[in-house]
VOTIMAR-608374 format. One record per residue (C-alpha): z, x, y; residue number from 1. Coordinates in steps of 0.05 Angstrom, whole numbers. Each point is the difference from the previous one (the first is absolute). Layout:
N
<<Z,X,Y>,NUM>
...
***
This chain:
649
<<0,0,0>,1>
<<19,55,49>,2>
<<-64,38,-17>,3>
<<-42,-61,15>,4>
<<35,-10,67>,5>
<<-11,73,17>,6>
<<-74,-4,-15>,7>
<<-6,-65,40>,8>
<<33,33,60>,9>
<<-46,60,-4>,10>
<<-63,-42,-5>,11>
<<20,-51,53>,12>
<<40,29,59>,13>
<<16,-71,24>,14>
<<37,-12,-66>,15>
<<40,63,12>,16>
<<19,-25,70>,17>
<<22,-66,-30>,18>
<<45,31,-54>,19>
<<31,50,49>,20>
<<15,-54,51>,21>
<<28,-46,-53>,22>
<<45,54,-27>,23>
<<26,16,70>,24>
<<16,-73,16>,25>
<<31,-9,-70>,26>
<<47,57,16>,27>
<<22,-36,64>,28>
<<10,-64,-40>,29>
<<44,36,-51>,30>
<<42,28,56>,31>
<<3,-68,34>,32>
<<23,-34,-65>,33>
<<65,41,5>,34>
<<14,-22,72>,35>
<<50,-54,20>,36>
<<-56,-32,39>,37>
<<-46,-10,-60>,38>
<<14,-73,-13>,39>
<<-18,-42,62>,40>
<<63,-20,37>,41>
<<-22,-15,71>,42>
<<-57,-7,49>,43>
<<-71,-18,-20>,44>
<<8,29,-70>,45>
<<55,-51,-15>,46>
<<-40,-55,32>,47>
<<-59,12,-46>,48>
<<44,11,-61>,49>
<<40,-64,11>,50>
<<-64,-40,11>,51>
<<-30,29,-64>,52>
<<63,-17,-39>,53>
<<-3,-72,24>,54>
<<-73,-4,-22>,55>
<<15,31,-68>,56>
<<58,-48,-7>,57>
<<-48,-59,7>,58>
<<3,-16,75>,59>
<<-74,9,13>,60>
<<0,-35,67>,61>
<<45,-34,51>,62>
<<-57,-48,18>,63>
<<-7,29,69>,64>
<<-51,49,28>,65>
<<15,72,-18>,66>
<<44,33,52>,67>
<<-14,71,-19>,68>
<<-61,28,-37>,69>
<<9,-23,-72>,70>
<<-45,47,-40>,71>
<<49,57,-11>,72>
<<57,-47,-20>,73>
<<-44,-34,-53>,74>
<<-26,68,-23>,75>
<<72,24,-10>,76>
<<17,-64,-36>,77>
<<-58,11,-48>,78>
<<24,71,-15>,79>
<<72,-25,-9>,80>
<<-22,-53,-49>,81>
<<-41,49,-41>,82>
<<54,54,-2>,83>
<<61,-46,-4>,84>
<<70,13,27>,85>
<<-19,-31,67>,86>
<<12,46,60>,87>
<<35,52,-43>,88>
<<-9,75,-4>,89>
<<-58,-1,-49>,90>
<<-40,-50,40>,91>
<<8,40,64>,92>
<<-22,62,-37>,93>
<<-63,-36,-24>,94>
<<-17,-20,71>,95>
<<11,72,22>,96>
<<-47,26,-54>,97>
<<-54,-50,19>,98>
<<6,21,73>,99>
<<-1,74,-20>,100>
<<-67,-13,-33>,101>
<<-24,-33,65>,102>
<<24,59,41>,103>
<<-39,47,-46>,104>
<<-60,-46,9>,105>
<<5,11,75>,106>
<<-2,75,-9>,107>
<<-61,-7,-46>,108>
<<-35,-46,50>,109>
<<10,53,54>,110>
<<-33,52,-44>,111>
<<-58,-46,-17>,112>
<<-8,-24,72>,113>
<<-5,73,22>,114>
<<-59,9,-47>,115>
<<-35,-59,33>,116>
<<17,15,73>,117>
<<-5,76,1>,118>
<<-55,15,-50>,119>
<<-65,37,12>,120>
<<-40,-16,61>,121>
<<-75,9,9>,122>
<<-21,73,-2>,123>
<<71,25,-14>,124>
<<13,59,-45>,125>
<<19,-24,-70>,126>
<<62,45,-12>,127>
<<36,-22,63>,128>
<<-19,-73,-12>,129>
<<29,3,-70>,130>
<<65,33,19>,131>
<<16,-37,65>,132>
<<13,-70,-27>,133>
<<42,28,-57>,134>
<<44,40,49>,135>
<<7,-58,49>,136>
<<14,-50,-55>,137>
<<51,46,-34>,138>
<<36,13,65>,139>
<<4,-74,17>,140>
<<24,-18,-70>,141>
<<53,54,2>,142>
<<22,-23,69>,143>
<<9,-71,-28>,144>
<<41,26,-58>,145>
<<45,39,47>,146>
<<5,-55,53>,147>
<<73,-21,2>,148>
<<-9,-74,21>,149>
<<-53,-9,-54>,150>
<<49,26,-52>,151>
<<54,-49,24>,152>
<<-42,-63,8>,153>
<<-35,11,-66>,154>
<<67,1,-36>,155>
<<36,-61,30>,156>
<<-12,-74,-9>,157>
<<-48,-8,57>,158>
<<-75,-18,0>,159>
<<-21,56,47>,160>
<<-35,43,-52>,161>
<<-40,-60,-24>,162>
<<-29,-8,70>,163>
<<-17,74,7>,164>
<<-37,7,-66>,165>
<<-39,-65,13>,166>
<<-17,19,72>,167>
<<-29,68,-19>,168>
<<-38,-29,-59>,169>
<<-35,-44,52>,170>
<<-13,61,44>,171>
<<-27,38,-60>,172>
<<-47,-58,-19>,173>
<<-24,-8,72>,174>
<<-14,74,7>,175>
<<-36,9,-67>,176>
<<-41,-64,-2>,177>
<<-70,17,25>,178>
<<-36,-57,-34>,179>
<<27,-67,-22>,180>
<<-20,-72,-16>,181>
<<24,-63,34>,182>
<<58,-8,-49>,183>
<<16,67,-33>,184>
<<50,32,13>,185>
<<21,-48,56>,186>
<<26,-58,-42>,187>
<<46,48,-39>,188>
<<25,35,63>,189>
<<13,-67,34>,190>
<<40,-26,-59>,191>
<<41,65,-1>,192>
<<14,-3,74>,193>
<<21,-73,-5>,194>
<<47,14,-57>,195>
<<31,60,35>,196>
<<7,-41,64>,197>
<<52,-42,-35>,198>
<<41,65,-5>,199>
<<-16,32,68>,200>
<<-46,-37,48>,201>
<<-23,62,38>,202>
<<-50,13,-56>,203>
<<-43,-51,36>,204>
<<-14,53,53>,205>
<<-44,34,-52>,206>
<<-47,-60,3>,207>
<<-36,26,64>,208>
<<-15,65,-37>,209>
<<-30,-38,-59>,210>
<<-42,-44,47>,211>
<<-27,63,34>,212>
<<-17,27,-69>,213>
<<-37,-65,-15>,214>
<<-43,8,62>,215>
<<-18,71,-18>,216>
<<-12,-8,-75>,217>
<<-27,-69,-18>,218>
<<-76,7,-11>,219>
<<3,64,42>,220>
<<-74,15,-6>,221>
<<-25,-65,30>,222>
<<-7,-17,75>,223>
<<63,-28,30>,224>
<<-28,-71,11>,225>
<<-18,-6,-73>,226>
<<68,27,-20>,227>
<<41,-46,45>,228>
<<3,-62,-47>,229>
<<24,42,-58>,230>
<<49,37,45>,231>
<<28,-67,22>,232>
<<5,-22,-72>,233>
<<37,64,-19>,234>
<<50,-11,57>,235>
<<11,-71,-24>,236>
<<10,26,-71>,237>
<<51,51,24>,238>
<<40,-52,39>,239>
<<-4,-50,-58>,240>
<<27,55,-44>,241>
<<59,10,47>,242>
<<17,-74,-4>,243>
<<-8,1,-75>,244>
<<47,59,-7>,245>
<<52,-32,45>,246>
<<-7,-68,-33>,247>
<<69,-1,-33>,248>
<<32,4,69>,249>
<<-42,-49,39>,250>
<<-5,-50,-58>,251>
<<76,0,-3>,252>
<<7,-9,75>,253>
<<-54,-53,8>,254>
<<10,-42,-62>,255>
<<72,10,-22>,256>
<<35,12,67>,257>
<<-54,-40,37>,258>
<<0,49,59>,259>
<<-63,33,28>,260>
<<18,73,-12>,261>
<<-46,50,-34>,262>
<<52,53,-20>,263>
<<69,-6,32>,264>
<<31,-37,58>,265>
<<43,59,22>,266>
<<-56,33,41>,267>
<<23,-36,63>,268>
<<69,31,2>,269>
<<-29,70,-13>,270>
<<-48,-11,58>,271>
<<58,-20,45>,272>
<<43,59,-20>,273>
<<-57,46,20>,274>
<<-19,-36,64>,275>
<<60,-25,40>,276>
<<37,22,63>,277>
<<50,43,-38>,278>
<<-52,32,-47>,279>
<<1,76,-5>,280>
<<-60,12,-45>,281>
<<47,7,-59>,282>
<<29,-60,-38>,283>
<<57,-14,49>,284>
<<27,-69,-15>,285>
<<0,-49,59>,286>
<<68,-30,18>,287>
<<28,-47,-53>,288>
<<-42,28,-58>,289>
<<31,45,-54>,290>
<<-34,63,-24>,291>
<<1,-14,-75>,292>
<<-61,-33,-32>,293>
<<38,-60,-25>,294>
<<39,-7,65>,295>
<<-62,7,42>,296>
<<-37,-55,-37>,297>
<<60,-47,1>,298>
<<15,12,74>,299>
<<-73,-10,19>,300>
<<2,-70,-31>,301>
<<68,-18,29>,302>
<<-18,22,71>,303>
<<-67,-35,-1>,304>
<<32,-65,-25>,305>
<<54,4,54>,306>
<<-54,8,53>,307>
<<-40,-59,-28>,308>
<<61,-44,-12>,309>
<<-24,-20,-69>,310>
<<-15,27,-69>,311>
<<-65,39,-3>,312>
<<-49,18,-54>,313>
<<-11,74,-10>,314>
<<-69,-6,31>,315>
<<32,-30,62>,316>
<<51,56,2>,317>
<<-56,52,-3>,318>
<<-39,-37,54>,319>
<<62,-2,45>,320>
<<9,76,-2>,321>
<<-74,14,7>,322>
<<-4,-44,61>,323>
<<59,35,31>,324>
<<-32,68,-11>,325>
<<-67,-23,27>,326>
<<33,-30,61>,327>
<<36,65,13>,328>
<<-66,38,-5>,329>
<<-36,-48,47>,330>
<<55,-2,52>,331>
<<19,74,-1>,332>
<<-66,35,-10>,333>
<<18,66,35>,334>
<<66,5,-37>,335>
<<-34,-16,-66>,336>
<<-53,54,12>,337>
<<56,50,13>,338>
<<32,-23,-65>,339>
<<-66,12,-37>,340>
<<-2,70,29>,341>
<<71,11,-26>,342>
<<-21,-24,-69>,343>
<<-60,46,1>,344>
<<46,59,15>,345>
<<49,-23,-53>,346>
<<-55,-4,-52>,347>
<<-19,73,9>,348>
<<70,27,14>,349>
<<35,47,-48>,350>
<<64,-41,5>,351>
<<10,-37,-66>,352>
<<22,-72,11>,353>
<<18,-16,-72>,354>
<<28,-71,6>,355>
<<27,5,-71>,356>
<<28,71,11>,357>
<<-19,12,-72>,358>
<<-26,70,14>,359>
<<67,24,27>,360>
<<37,-34,-56>,361>
<<-43,34,-53>,362>
<<4,67,35>,363>
<<76,-5,3>,364>
<<0,-13,-75>,365>
<<-46,60,-14>,366>
<<-56,-45,-26>,367>
<<-55,23,47>,368>
<<-20,74,2>,369>
<<-20,31,67>,370>
<<-68,-23,20>,371>
<<-49,-19,55>,372>
<<14,-51,54>,373>
<<-43,-44,44>,374>
<<0,43,63>,375>
<<-32,60,-35>,376>
<<-53,-44,-34>,377>
<<-15,-38,65>,378>
<<-10,63,41>,379>
<<-48,30,-51>,380>
<<-36,-67,-10>,381>
<<-11,-11,74>,382>
<<-24,71,9>,383>
<<-47,-4,-60>,384>
<<-27,-69,17>,385>
<<-49,25,53>,386>
<<-35,55,-39>,387>
<<1,-43,-63>,388>
<<-35,-60,29>,389>
<<-50,44,38>,390>
<<-17,44,-59>,391>
<<4,-50,-58>,392>
<<-28,-70,12>,393>
<<35,-31,-59>,394>
<<67,25,25>,395>
<<-7,-54,54>,396>
<<20,-51,-53>,397>
<<66,37,-7>,398>
<<12,4,75>,399>
<<-17,-74,7>,400>
<<50,-17,-56>,401>
<<55,38,36>,402>
<<-14,-34,66>,403>
<<-6,-70,-31>,404>
<<67,8,-33>,405>
<<30,22,66>,406>
<<-26,-64,32>,407>
<<32,-41,-57>,408>
<<67,33,13>,409>
<<-3,-7,76>,410>
<<-5,-75,-5>,411>
<<73,-1,-22>,412>
<<43,63,1>,413>
<<3,71,-28>,414>
<<40,22,-60>,415>
<<-9,59,-48>,416>
<<-22,-44,-58>,417>
<<-48,-41,44>,418>
<<-38,62,23>,419>
<<-2,32,-69>,420>
<<-70,-27,-14>,421>
<<-28,42,56>,422>
<<28,64,-30>,423>
<<-51,14,-56>,424>
<<-58,-5,49>,425>
<<36,48,48>,426>
<<11,48,-59>,427>
<<-75,1,-15>,428>
<<-18,9,74>,429>
<<52,54,8>,430>
<<-24,38,-62>,431>
<<-72,-5,25>,432>
<<22,28,68>,433>
<<35,59,-34>,434>
<<-63,13,-41>,435>
<<-42,-1,64>,436>
<<49,46,35>,437>
<<-5,50,-58>,438>
<<-76,-3,3>,439>
<<1,15,74>,440>
<<47,58,-10>,441>
<<-45,29,-54>,442>
<<-60,-8,46>,443>
<<38,29,59>,444>
<<-14,-62,43>,445>
<<59,14,45>,446>
<<-16,-54,51>,447>
<<1,-54,-54>,448>
<<64,30,-28>,449>
<<32,-1,69>,450>
<<-22,-72,12>,451>
<<28,-23,-67>,452>
<<66,37,12>,453>
<<7,-33,69>,454>
<<-12,-69,-29>,455>
<<50,13,-56>,456>
<<52,24,50>,457>
<<-11,-62,42>,458>
<<6,-44,-61>,459>
<<65,35,-20>,460>
<<29,-11,69>,461>
<<-21,-73,-1>,462>
<<31,-17,-67>,463>
<<64,40,14>,464>
<<17,-37,65>,465>
<<75,-13,-11>,466>
<<30,-70,-5>,467>
<<62,-3,44>,468>
<<28,-69,-18>,469>
<<66,13,-35>,470>
<<-3,-63,-42>,471>
<<-61,28,-36>,472>
<<39,62,-22>,473>
<<59,-42,-24>,474>
<<-42,-43,-48>,475>
<<-3,47,-60>,476>
<<75,15,4>,477>
<<16,-74,6>,478>
<<-43,-20,-61>,479>
<<26,59,-41>,480>
<<72,-20,17>,481>
<<-12,-72,-23>,482>
<<-30,22,-66>,483>
<<56,50,-11>,484>
<<53,-54,13>,485>
<<-34,-46,-50>,486>
<<-1,56,-51>,487>
<<74,16,11>,488>
<<-12,70,29>,489>
<<46,-13,59>,490>
<<5,72,25>,491>
<<-76,5,7>,492>
<<-1,-70,31>,493>
<<51,22,52>,494>
<<-39,62,19>,495>
<<-64,-39,9>,496>
<<29,-61,36>,497>
<<41,42,48>,498>
<<-62,40,16>,499>
<<-38,-65,14>,500>
<<57,-24,43>,501>
<<0,65,39>,502>
<<-73,-14,18>,503>
<<11,-74,18>,504>
<<67,-34,10>,505>
<<-28,-65,25>,506>
<<-34,-24,-63>,507>
<<33,-59,-35>,508>
<<-28,19,-69>,509>
<<27,71,3>,510>
<<69,-26,20>,511>
<<-3,-51,-56>,512>
<<-20,54,-51>,513>
<<60,42,23>,514>
<<45,-60,-9>,515>
<<-26,-7,-71>,516>
<<12,74,-13>,517>
<<73,-3,21>,518>
<<10,-65,-38>,519>
<<-28,33,-62>,520>
<<47,59,10>,521>
<<59,-48,6>,522>
<<-18,-29,-67>,523>
<<7,69,-32>,524>
<<68,14,29>,525>
<<63,-11,-41>,526>
<<51,7,57>,527>
<<13,-65,39>,528>
<<10,36,66>,529>
<<-65,38,-6>,530>
<<-37,-63,-22>,531>
<<25,-38,61>,532>
<<-22,57,47>,533>
<<-69,3,-31>,534>
<<-9,-75,5>,535>
<<22,1,72>,536>
<<-54,53,13>,537>
<<-51,-44,-35>,538>
<<19,-59,43>,539>
<<-8,43,62>,540>
<<-72,14,-17>,541>
<<-12,-73,-19>,542>
<<26,-22,68>,543>
<<-45,50,35>,544>
<<-59,-28,-39>,545>
<<18,-71,23>,546>
<<8,23,72>,547>
<<-72,27,-4>,548>
<<-27,-60,-39>,549>
<<47,-61,-3>,550>
<<-46,-34,-51>,551>
<<-1,58,-50>,552>
<<7,-42,-63>,553>
<<19,56,-48>,554>
<<56,24,46>,555>
<<27,-71,6>,556>
<<-2,-7,-75>,557>
<<39,64,-12>,558>
<<52,-18,52>,559>
<<6,-68,-33>,560>
<<12,32,-68>,561>
<<54,45,29>,562>
<<33,-60,33>,563>
<<-4,-38,-65>,564>
<<35,57,-37>,565>
<<54,1,53>,566>
<<9,-76,-9>,567>
<<-21,-14,72>,568>
<<-41,-60,-21>,569>
<<-16,-31,67>,570>
<<-25,67,27>,571>
<<-42,10,-63>,572>
<<-30,-69,8>,573>
<<-21,16,72>,574>
<<-34,65,-22>,575>
<<-38,-34,-57>,576>
<<-21,-58,44>,577>
<<-26,49,52>,578>
<<-40,37,-52>,579>
<<-32,-65,-23>,580>
<<-26,-13,70>,581>
<<-45,61,-10>,582>
<<-12,-7,-75>,583>
<<5,-74,-17>,584>
<<-32,10,-68>,585>
<<49,53,-24>,586>
<<30,-31,-63>,587>
<<55,52,-7>,588>
<<25,-13,70>,589>
<<4,-74,-14>,590>
<<41,17,-62>,591>
<<47,46,39>,592>
<<9,-55,53>,593>
<<18,-48,-56>,594>
<<51,49,-27>,595>
<<32,10,68>,596>
<<6,-76,9>,597>
<<26,-8,-72>,598>
<<53,53,9>,599>
<<18,-32,67>,600>
<<11,-67,-33>,601>
<<-61,-35,31>,602>
<<-30,-27,-64>,603>
<<-51,-51,26>,604>
<<-31,53,47>,605>
<<2,51,-56>,606>
<<-39,-47,-46>,607>
<<-53,-11,54>,608>
<<-10,75,9>,609>
<<-2,12,-75>,610>
<<-53,-55,-10>,611>
<<-44,36,49>,612>
<<10,65,-38>,613>
<<-17,-34,-65>,614>
<<-63,-31,31>,615>
<<-25,70,14>,616>
<<24,31,-66>,617>
<<16,-55,-50>,618>
<<15,47,-58>,619>
<<44,53,33>,620>
<<61,10,-44>,621>
<<51,10,56>,622>
<<-24,-62,36>,623>
<<8,-42,-63>,624>
<<70,28,-12>,625>
<<22,-20,70>,626>
<<-30,-69,-9>,627>
<<43,-8,-63>,628>
<<62,16,42>,629>
<<-21,-49,55>,630>
<<-17,-57,-47>,631>
<<63,-41,-15>,632>
<<10,-15,-74>,633>
<<-18,-70,-21>,634>
<<57,-49,1>,635>
<<29,-14,-69>,636>
<<-1,-75,-13>,637>
<<70,-30,-8>,638>
<<19,-18,-72>,639>
<<8,-74,-13>,640>
<<72,-23,-10>,641>
<<23,2,-72>,642>
<<0,-67,-34>,643>
<<69,-31,-13>,644>
<<22,6,-72>,645>
<<-8,-62,-41>,646>
<<66,-38,-13>,647>
<<30,11,-67>,648>
<<2,-64,-40>,649>
***
């Protein structure tokens, strides 16, 4: 077997690239499997995992339009059902192996795309033409293997790598297709794009590339007027394929939920987050919206319904936020244009806005080896873009793919995982630029060398422009502190959260996280005096969080639990009631409110709160146990009086 693999690698360099890239990502996955962060416990990973578990458990739909792209959750559910042990270690490993294969596929696509884009030109010497694409492709593939964000996002439960491999397959097909019919390969590419759009919708920004390829390749030898009908038919075929691939999503939304949504109704809130008066170009949550995926979606519905004064469908919620964003753009055009300039700078900047902070977490655990980061790749890619597109016509497909993906990101906001799909193209362009620089050095073309060096220096200065906002630098430490608290590593949590607090003291979430830390420390103490002191410190941070955000539901809940433990039932009831103003659908809070009323002797009010909790979670064991305590035992019917004994004759 090993001998066959060796011969296959020697005869097909692309195969060698695939196996090498797969082995490297598999090494990262093995390291990751030993981390405390391997099983999804928070953020978007938990959101997708919980959704997949509900699907695998039989809850295929909630009969409303999808509020979050469904494809990845259903894909995970399918893997879970095949492997078994839903959401356990083995299933997460299987997902990681599949995504390691996809990451290796990206490296292979880069090698193959280099053969197409940087191959021999007319009248070019054969030796150089043969070596150049191999060198450029190998450098780009190696850069992908060593790129730290790619290693992280290929390992975790996120659909990012699915987008990247699909996007560059479309780029590869657009670049290599010189002659095509009206249906092949467009129907297949359309179906693939539609299916991937149910995972990550930005794949749809590859459609303009495919349409351009249609115009250049369909019946390419005929005059344009004769070609036009078949070109139009090919475009229709491509678009029809997109709808066919996305059919599971829009059929569900149109015919089961009865809402006119093609993919997901959450696009409106994303558009508002990226285009509002407080937007920074990064995913800064507007006032009243929590940063977690589940909290964001729930708050977006609650706030929209409060503004409308009635219950809204998810389509109406999306429309509400889209209209707010469009109104802001119309009424504040100069401010919005400045915001777009900020987003443009953020997209190319070396600062890594990892909204999951997964890269820091995995580096702290020793999972990720030292590697390349975005700033280095962006500087080389920008410098290499100019000579690449001037010297190699088919490299223009790669440059166009990078710019199209940038446009897709700028419509909302910039994060490390959102801009990842631009990175492979930048790697190819950067490698092509380095090849061209070497050629000029060998030919002693010093003016060209000086020009390239000046452009590279300018690109390096542009991407390295520092970000001075302190809240940006606190993010990684804040997220790392939360995950360490959840994992029980309280010393690491304290270091990270106190660092985050040193950057920003006026953030309610950081104060809340510090309250949780000291509360967790109090639970590990065995001395009553120390426990009381630690709990007092936790309460101090909780009160600071409430001063900054009086409607912080999680803080109100925790203070309510502490008051409940201290038998201050009226105070606990006030905290839980305040939390329910922000999160009226929180079943656990209704249950805690019922407990506070039960312990305080207010049984009718306790029953009302508990019925609401049971409406939301009818099978929750704790809820049923409390209902048994609140339900009076049935009255025992009185025994009839004993019959008088018969007289003795």
